C-alpha positions as CSV (number, residue, x, y, z in Angstrom):
1,M,100.6,117.2,134.3
2,T,99.7,113.6,135.0
3,P,96.1,113.1,134.3
4,E,93.6,111.6,136.9
5,I,91.6,108.5,137.0
6,P,87.9,109.2,138.4
7,Q,87.5,107.4,141.8
8,L,84.2,106.5,143.4
9,T,83.3,103.9,145.9
10,A,81.0,100.7,146.0
11,Q,78.6,102.9,147.5
12,D,78.2,105.0,144.5
13,S,75.5,104.4,142.1
14,T,76.2,102.2,139.0
15,R,74.9,105.2,137.1
16,D,77.8,107.0,138.1
17,V,80.3,104.5,137.8
18,V,79.2,103.7,134.0
19,A,79.1,107.5,133.5
20,A,82.5,107.8,134.6
21,L,83.4,104.7,132.6
22,D,81.9,106.2,129.5
23,A,83.7,109.8,129.8
24,H,87.2,108.4,130.7
25,G,87.2,104.8,129.5
26,V,88.6,103.9,133.1
27,V,87.3,104.4,136.9
28,I,88.7,103.2,140.2
29,V,86.0,101.8,142.5
30,E,87.4,101.6,146.1
31,D,85.8,98.8,148.2
32,A,84.9,96.9,145.4
33,L,85.5,93.8,147.4
34,D,84.7,94.5,151.0
35,P,87.5,93.5,153.7
36,D,85.8,90.4,154.5
37,L,85.5,89.1,150.9
38,L,89.0,90.0,150.1
39,A,90.5,88.5,153.2
40,R,88.8,85.3,152.4
41,F,89.4,85.2,148.7
42,N,93.4,86.1,149.5
43,A,93.2,83.3,152.0
44,E,92.3,80.8,149.4
45,L,95.2,82.1,146.8
46,D,97.9,82.2,149.4
47,P,98.9,78.6,149.3
48,I,98.2,78.4,145.7
49,L,100.4,81.1,144.5
50,A,103.4,80.0,146.9
51,G,103.6,77.2,145.0
52,A,103.5,78.8,141.6
53,E,106.5,79.0,139.2
54,S,107.3,82.3,137.6
55,D,109.1,80.3,135.0
56,R,106.4,78.6,133.3
57,A,105.3,77.6,129.6
58,F,103.1,79.9,127.4
59,L,101.2,79.8,124.2
60,N,104.2,81.0,122.3
61,P,107.0,83.3,123.0
62,A,105.2,86.6,122.1
63,V,103.0,85.7,125.1
64,E,105.8,85.0,127.4
65,W,107.2,88.3,126.5
66,F,104.3,89.8,127.2
67,M,103.6,88.3,130.5
68,G,107.0,89.1,131.7
69,K,109.4,87.5,134.1
70,R,109.2,87.3,137.8
71,T,105.6,87.1,138.0
72,R,103.2,84.2,139.5
73,H,100.0,83.3,137.6
74,L,97.0,81.7,138.5
75,T,94.4,81.0,135.9
76,G,91.0,79.2,135.5
77,V,90.4,80.7,139.1
78,A,87.0,79.3,139.4
79,A,88.7,75.9,139.5
80,H,90.5,76.9,142.3
81,S,88.7,79.4,144.6
82,R,84.9,78.9,145.8
83,V,85.0,82.5,146.8
84,F,85.8,83.5,143.3
85,G,83.1,81.1,141.8
86,H,80.5,82.1,144.2
87,E,81.1,85.6,145.0
88,V,83.6,87.4,143.0
89,L,82.4,86.3,139.5
90,V,78.9,87.1,140.0
91,H,79.7,90.3,141.6
92,P,76.8,92.8,141.5
93,L,78.8,95.7,140.5
94,L,80.7,94.0,137.8
95,L,77.6,92.4,136.5
96,A,75.6,95.9,136.6
97,V,78.6,97.6,134.5
98,C,78.3,94.6,132.0
99,D,74.4,95.2,131.9
100,A,74.8,98.5,130.9
101,V,77.9,98.3,128.6
102,L,77.6,94.8,126.8
103,A,74.2,93.6,127.1
104,P,72.9,96.0,124.5
105,S,75.3,94.5,121.8
106,C,74.5,90.7,122.8
107,A,72.0,88.3,124.0
108,T,74.3,87.2,126.8
109,Y,77.5,88.1,127.9
110,Q,80.2,85.7,129.3
111,L,83.5,85.6,131.3
112,N,86.6,86.2,129.4
113,I,89.3,85.3,131.5
114,A,90.3,85.5,135.2
115,H,93.9,85.8,135.8
116,V,95.6,86.5,139.1
117,L,98.9,88.2,138.7
118,D,101.3,88.1,141.6
119,R,104.1,90.5,140.3
120,G,107.5,90.2,142.0
121,P,110.3,92.6,142.5
122,G,112.0,93.3,139.0
123,A,108.9,92.4,137.0
124,E,109.3,94.9,134.0
125,A,106.4,97.2,132.7
126,Q,104.2,95.9,129.8
127,M,103.6,97.5,126.7
128,L,100.6,99.8,126.6
129,H,97.7,97.9,124.7
130,R,94.1,97.7,124.3
131,D,92.4,94.4,125.1
132,E,90.1,94.4,122.6
133,L,92.8,93.9,119.9
134,V,92.7,90.1,120.8
135,W,89.7,90.2,118.6
136,I,91.6,91.9,115.7
137,H,89.4,90.5,113.2
138,V,86.3,92.3,114.1
139,P,85.7,95.1,111.7
140,R,85.7,98.8,112.8
141,P,83.6,100.6,113.8
142,H,82.2,98.2,116.5
143,P,80.5,98.3,119.7
144,E,82.3,97.7,123.0
145,L,83.2,94.3,123.2
146,Q,84.6,93.9,126.5
147,V,84.5,95.4,130.1
148,A,87.6,94.7,132.0
149,S,88.9,95.1,135.5
150,M,92.4,94.9,137.4
151,I,91.3,94.2,141.0
152,A,93.8,95.2,143.6
153,L,94.3,92.1,146.2
154,E,97.1,94.2,147.9
155,D,97.8,97.8,147.7
156,F,98.8,99.0,144.3
157,A,101.6,101.9,144.1
158,A,103.5,103.5,141.5
159,D,106.9,101.5,142.4
160,N,105.2,97.8,142.8
161,G,103.8,97.8,139.4
162,A,100.3,99.6,139.5
163,T,98.6,99.4,136.1
164,R,99.0,102.2,134.0
165,V,96.1,103.8,132.3
166,V,95.5,106.1,129.4
167,P,92.2,108.1,130.3
168,G,90.1,108.8,127.1
169,S,92.2,106.6,124.9
170,H,88.9,104.8,124.3
171,R,88.1,107.4,122.0
172,W,91.2,108.0,120.2
173,E,92.2,106.8,116.6
174,P,93.9,103.4,116.6
175,D,97.2,104.5,115.6
176,R,97.6,107.4,118.1
177,Q,100.4,107.0,120.8
178,P,100.1,108.4,124.2
179,E,102.7,110.8,125.5
180,A,104.2,110.3,128.9
181,S,102.0,113.2,130.2
182,E,98.6,111.2,129.4
183,V,99.7,107.8,131.2
184,A,98.0,107.7,134.7
185,I,98.8,105.5,137.5
186,A,96.0,103.3,138.9
187,A,97.2,103.6,142.9
188,M,94.9,102.1,144.9
189,P,94.2,100.3,148.1
190,A,93.5,96.5,148.4
191,G,89.8,95.7,147.5
192,A,89.6,98.5,144.9
193,A,88.9,97.7,141.1
194,A,90.2,99.8,138.4
195,I,87.4,99.1,135.7
196,Y,88.1,100.0,131.9
197,L,86.9,99.0,128.5
198,G,88.6,96.8,126.3
199,S,89.2,100.0,123.9
200,T,91.3,101.6,126.8
201,L,95.1,101.6,126.5
202,H,96.7,100.3,129.8
203,G,99.5,98.1,130.6
204,G,100.9,96.7,134.2
205,G,103.6,98.8,135.5
206,A,107.2,98.0,136.7
207,N,108.0,96.5,140.1
208,T,110.8,98.4,141.4
209,T,110.6,97.8,144.8
210,P,113.4,95.4,146.5
211,D,110.9,93.0,148.4
212,R,107.2,93.7,147.8
213,R,104.8,91.8,145.7
214,R,102.0,93.1,144.0
215,R,98.7,90.6,143.5
216,G,96.1,91.7,141.4
217,M,93.4,89.9,139.3
218,H,92.5,90.6,135.9
219,L,88.9,89.7,135.5
220,S,86.8,90.4,132.4
221,Y,83.6,89.9,130.5
222,V,82.9,89.9,127.0
223,V,80.0,89.7,124.5
224,G,78.5,85.9,124.2
225,W,79.0,85.6,120.4
226,L,83.1,86.0,120.5
227,R,85.5,83.3,121.7
228,T,87.1,84.2,125.0
229,E,90.7,84.2,125.8
230,E,90.6,81.7,128.4
231,N,88.9,78.2,127.7
232,Q,86.7,78.0,130.4
233,F,85.1,74.5,129.5
234,L,88.9,73.1,130.1
235,A,90.0,75.4,132.8
236,V,87.0,74.6,134.9
237,P,85.9,71.0,135.5
238,A,82.3,70.2,134.9
239,E,82.2,68.6,138.3
240,V,83.1,72.1,139.7
241,V,80.8,74.3,137.6
242,E,78.0,71.9,138.6
243,T,78.5,73.3,142.4
244,L,78.5,76.8,141.3
245,P,75.3,79.1,141.3
246,R,73.5,79.2,137.8
247,R,74.7,82.5,136.9
248,A,78.2,81.8,137.5
249,Q,77.5,78.6,135.2
250,E,76.1,80.8,132.6
251,L,78.9,83.3,132.8
252,L,81.6,80.4,132.6
253,G,79.8,79.8,129.1
254,W,77.5,76.9,129.9
255,V,74.6,79.0,128.3
256,A,73.3,79.4,124.9
257,H,73.6,82.7,123.0
258,D,70.0,82.9,122.0
259,A,69.2,85.8,119.9
260,I,66.2,84.5,118.2
261,A,64.1,87.2,120.1
262,S,66.3,90.0,118.3
263,G,65.9,88.5,115.1
264,G,69.0,86.4,115.2
265,G,70.0,82.8,115.7
266,Y,71.4,80.7,118.6
267,L,75.0,79.5,119.4
268,G,76.4,77.1,121.8
269,T,73.6,74.7,122.1
270,V,74.0,70.7,123.1
271,D,71.6,68.7,121.2
272,L,69.7,72.0,120.2
273,R,69.1,72.8,124.0
274,D,70.5,75.4,126.2
275,P,73.3,73.5,128.3
276,V,72.9,75.0,131.6
277,E,69.7,73.4,131.8
278,R,71.6,70.0,131.6
279,F,73.3,70.6,134.8
280,A,69.9,70.5,136.8
281,E,69.3,67.1,135.0
282,G,72.6,65.9,135.9
283,A,73.2,65.1,132.2
284,V,76.5,67.0,132.4
285,R,78.2,64.7,135.0
286,E,77.0,61.4,133.3
287,S,78.6,62.4,129.9
288,S,81.7,63.7,131.3
């Protein structure tokens, strides 16, 4: 019997979302992006993805294999989409979940990566994996390092490559492999988000349709004392960051991780100051 992923709506409480996430390692929240926000975001993405190439360079052959073929990619989304930088990046639901899951283990959390994947017909399924293995050198046991989401920018179905997730795998021993009967399909309507933990097994599904693409965005946040997958300082130009709300600037890494009040130290200062303050003073533009 195929396991079910708990499904809530944006009208449900953050407490309910976090409880489902804690119990199952994944939860689908419908209407995470309301229809107006979804339409405006897709309108910005349409011309960019239309010109994106599926055949592109990657960090190394392993990354190329993992990302697969027949997929159009857009990274550094805040550099290309005002809607993302002003509304999606700072989405109250996602940040409330991060407050509950990540904030107890850090002074501040940050954007890890924003990555739009437009998977075309013939795109193969990814291997099931845990996102937190990016930080393989962090000793176990450790607190949750990451809150991730796959946001459906179009309807996700089993045949067009909906994400596969293994509910409960966040509590498994690291070497345990799932049986086919333990893998769920995150079928969901456009605007919904499958929110999952970095310790939860998951992977993109195969697009077996003859002519339908599947557009989604991986959006994840990580504790502020880890290096992020995407280098936001180069991916998003400072002149763009300057136009964003302060909370977005902080999430893009332009804030010190100040753990002094918790008995720790600080990370990421500039001239022993918090870099986010330099935007207000215009110092970032002057030095860039």
